[in-house]
N, C-alpha and C positions, 0 to 999 in steps of 0.2 A: 473431555467434558466430565470425567470423574473427579476432577479437582473441586475445591471448595471456593466458589466465587459467586457474586450476584451479577457483576458486569465484567466482561472479558473484552479488553481493548486490543485488537490486533494491529500492529504496525507492519505493513506489508514490506517484505525484504529487509527487515531490520536485524542487523548483526548484533550479537551480544555485546562484543567488545566496544563498539562504537556507542551503543546505548549506555553501557557502563561509564563510559568516559564523560558523556554529555548530560545524562539524566540529572535533573534538579528536583523531580517530584518526590515528595516524602514517601517513604515506605521501605520494604525490605526486598533486597534484590538478590535473586538466585539466577541460575541458568537451567535451561531444559534442552534436551536434544528433540528437535521437531520430528514429527512423523513423515515429513516430506521435505524435499529440496527445492520444490515449487509449488505455486498455489494449487494446481490441479491435483498434485499428489498428496498435499496437506488435506484438502477437501476430501479426497476419496478416502484417506486413511482414517479420518475423524467422523465422517458423516454418512458415507455410502452404505446402504443397507441398515442403517440405524435410525431410531425415532428419538427425538429430543423435543416433545410436545410441551415441555416446560420452558422453552427457549424461544427468543425472538432474535433474528439475525439481521442487522443492518450493515449493508456492504457497498464499499466503493470498488470492489474487485469483480470484474465481469465474470470470472469463472463461477460465480454464485448461481448463474443461470443454469449451471449443470446439476444443481441439487433439486432433488424431487419435491413435489409439493406435500408430501407426507412426512418429511424429515423434522420440520421445525413447526412450531405454532404459528409462525408468520415470517415472512422474508420481506425486507424492504430495500430493494436496490437504489444506489444513488447514482444519478446519471452525470455525465460530464457537462461541464459548462465553459463558456469562452474564457480563455486565459485573461483577456482584458477586464473580465468582471470578477475575477477571483481575488478575494480579500488576501490570500495567501501569497500572491505574486506581486512584487513591487514593479510597477511598469517603469518606475524611473531607472531600473536596472537594465531595461531593454532600449538600446540605442538603434537597433535595426527594427524598424516597424513592420517589416515583412514576417518577423517572427510571431507577430500576434494575429496575423492573417489566418482565418480558418484553423485555429488552434485551441484545444480544449484541455482541461484538467478536471480531476475530481478534487473539488474544493473541500478541505477539512472543516470549514465552517458549515458547509452544507450537510456534511456527514454527522456533526455534532447536532445541528438542529433537527435532522431526520430521527436521530437516536432519541432526542428528548421527546419528540412527538410519539415515537413508537413506544417509550416507556409510559407516557401519559395514557395511551390507548390500552396497554398491557401491563399495569402495574405490579401483576403477580407472577411475572416471567423473568427468567434469567435473560440477560441481554448480552449478545455478541456484536461489537461495533468494530468493523474492518475498515480502517483508514487505508488510503493508498500509499501515503508517503511512509518511509523514504524511497520507495521504489521510483523508478524514472517516470515522468520527467523531473530532472533535478532542477528545482524552481528557485533556489537561492541565488545570490549574486554571482558566485562563481560558476554555478551550473549555466546560467544565462550567458556569462562570458564564454564559455566552451561552446555552447550552441552558436553564438554569434561569431566566433573564430571559424567554426566550420563553415557557417553560411557566407562568410566573406571570401571563402575559397572554392566554393562549388555551387553549381545549380542544384538546388535541393529538389527541384521537381524530379530529378533523375534518380533519387533514392527513396522515393516514396512508394512502398509496396502497395499502398491502396490506390495509387495511380491518380491521385486527387490533386497533385502538384502543390501541396501545401508545404509550409516550412517547418514550423515548430513540431507539427505532428510527424512529419517525415523523420526528424531527428529522434523523436521518441522511439520510433521504429527501430532506427538503425544506429543510435549512438554508440553502444558498446562495440558493435561490429567496426563502426568507422574508427573508433579509438584503437582497436585491436590491430587494424591493418597498418598502423604506423604512418599513415599518409599525412596526417595533420599535426604531427609533433605535440600531441597533448601530453602534459606531464601527468603521470600517475598520481602525484601528490595533490594536483589541482583537482583531479577527479575524485579522489578520497574527500578532499575539502568539500567539494559540491555536494557529494552524498551526505557528509555531516551537516552542512547547512540545511539540507532538506529535512533531516531529522529534527533539527533545532526548530524548524518551522512548525512541525506538527505537534511537539510536545505541549505547547500552551493549549492547544485544543484538547488534548488528552486530559490535562489537568483540569480544565474547565468542566469537561463532562464528569470526571470523577467527583468534583465538588459538588456538581448540581444533581448527581444521582445518590440515591440511598443504597446502603449495603457495602459490601466488600468488593472491591475492584482489584484486577490483575491486568498488568500490561504485558504483552507478549508479542510474537510474531508467527506467521505462517512458516517462514524460512529466512535464511540470511541472504548474503550476497557476496559474490567474488569481486574484489576491487584490485585486480592485478596480481593476485597470487599465482605462483608457479606451481602447478600440481604435481609435477615431476621435475627432477633436476634438468637443466638445460633445455627445458620446453619454454614456450612463449607464455606470457601473462594472460590470464583468463578473466573475463569480467561477466557480470550478471549471474544468472542461476539456471541450473539444468536439472531435469528430473533424473532420478536414479543415480545422482552423483553425491556420495557421501562424504564430501569434503566438510571439515570442521566449520569453515566459515559459512557454509550453507545450512548446516544442521544445528548449530549451536545458536539458541535465541534467548532473550531475556524472559525472565518470570519475576515480575516486580509487583509485590502484594501491598495493596493500600487498604488497610483494615478500616471499616466503617462502624459507627456506633450502633446504627439501627439496621439490622439485617432485614432483607426483603422476605415477605411471606410468599414462597414460590408454590404454584399450583400448576399441574400438567393438565392441559385440555386439549381437546381435538384440534387440528389445524384449521385456521380460517383462511379464507382466499387471499392470496398474497399478490402484491403488485409484481408484474413480469414485464421485462423489457422485450420489445419485438426484435426481430432478427437484425434490423438495421441498427438499433441502439446497442445490442450486444457487440456488433462489429465496430462501431465507433468507440465503445469502451475498451475493447481489446486493442484498438489502435492507440488509444492514449496509454495503455499499459505497455505498448511496445511489441504486440504479437501480430499486427496486421500492416 
């Protein structure tokens, strides 16, 4: 928070190396070591016990619900919406219609629209905009193929921790565990391609937001992601992210600076009442993230 920016765009679970390879947004790219290797750790390290009354936080990450009302000037959570209605998911890539049943994502377009509305309401505040992608669900063509490969071999209602018998959502929860147990013969290169495609999906939304807002912007991440790395010799591949694990792939994140001509005049003011999700909404959002 001590860095110089007007808008901080957080890409959830975004690895530095993959961002560096795929990013096309103009700016100056460096890397940083994140304070956490998961969203809760990152939130705790940066925000717990602190006040940032000059900042508004727009978030597609459910763990934002853990932030106290007195930390930011305002918080705007973004709720999940049906996969079939998401502009970021190409339904033509889904040949198993069951994957769309009772399935939800955090749509990056909704994140952008919420951020623009928040800025209009609070034009003198710094803005943190937390996109979900490239965190699972992996919503590009290869990711949907992986989900469908698993769906074709297994009754997905049996792997839904939430007990709701859904398809796509169950895979959001279990995807990395299913891949890790080697039961479905999913190639690690395909999984990495699916992750990269999900990052490619969110980049145009980040670019649009930068172009439509005034001031200096930075693109970064809360943490990275393990994509089949072996943390020790002769051990199995690991996927996803874990708190208190200081692996390079989890801690090394992008810090991409996009300078703006007109800097925002920032004023700190007492917090206003923020929108809050009820318990069911938080649970649903965590399920989309893969934690329920």
